C-alpha positions in Angstrom: 10.4 1.8 2.8 9.2 4.2 0.0 10.6 7.4 -0.4 7.2 8.9 0.0 7.1 7.6 3.5 10.6 8.6 4.3 9.7 12.3 3.2 6.6 12.1 5.3 8.5 11.0 8.3 11.1 13.9 7.7 8.5 16.4 7.5 6.8 15.3 10.9 10.3 15.5 12.6 10.5 19.2 11.3 7.3 20.3 13.0 7.2 22.9 15.8 6.4 19.9 18.0 8.4 17.1 16.2 6.8 13.8 15.8 9.2 10.9 15.1 7.9 7.8 13.4 10.3 4.7 12.9 9.7 1.3 11.4 10.8 -1.6 13.6 9.7 -5.2 13.8 6.9 -4.8 11.4 5.3 -1.7 13.3 5.5 2.0 12.8 6.5 3.6 16.2 5.6 7.1 17.0 6.8 9.4 19.7 6.1 13.2 20.3 5.7 15.4 23.3 6.4 12.6 25.8 3.8 10.2 24.2 4.3 7.2 22.2 2.4 4.4 20.4 2.6 2.0 17.3 0.6 0.7 14.6 0.8 -1.7 11.7 -0.2 1.3 9.5 1.7 4.4 8.8 -1.5 6.5 8.4 -2.9 5.1 11.5 0.5 5.9 13.4 0.4 9.6 12.2 -3.3 9.8 13.1 -2.7 8.5 16.6 0.3 11.0 17.2 -1.7 14.0 15.9 -4.8 13.1 18.1 -2.2 12.8 21.1 -1.0 16.3 20.3 -4.5 17.6 19.9 -5.6 16.4 23.4 -2.3 17.9 24.9 -3.2 21.3 23.3 -7.0 21.5 23.0 -7.2 25.3 23.0 -4.8 25.6 20.3 -6.3 22.9 18.2 -9.8 24.6 18.5 -8.5 28.0 17.3 -7.0 26.4 14.3 -10.6 25.4 13.2 
């Protein structure tokens, strides 16, 4: 795993609502705020987890726009 990937995963864990992404059995597995998923692609795993959070907190997400 490249150091850029490790840095991104570390940054996501430090968010106010942490997102944990791990690499296991050829998949990136994400967990946050009670949700989870997996993807073959790191960028897609990050997108899935962020979309999950945005669905949980739609008012906060729309205020940020």
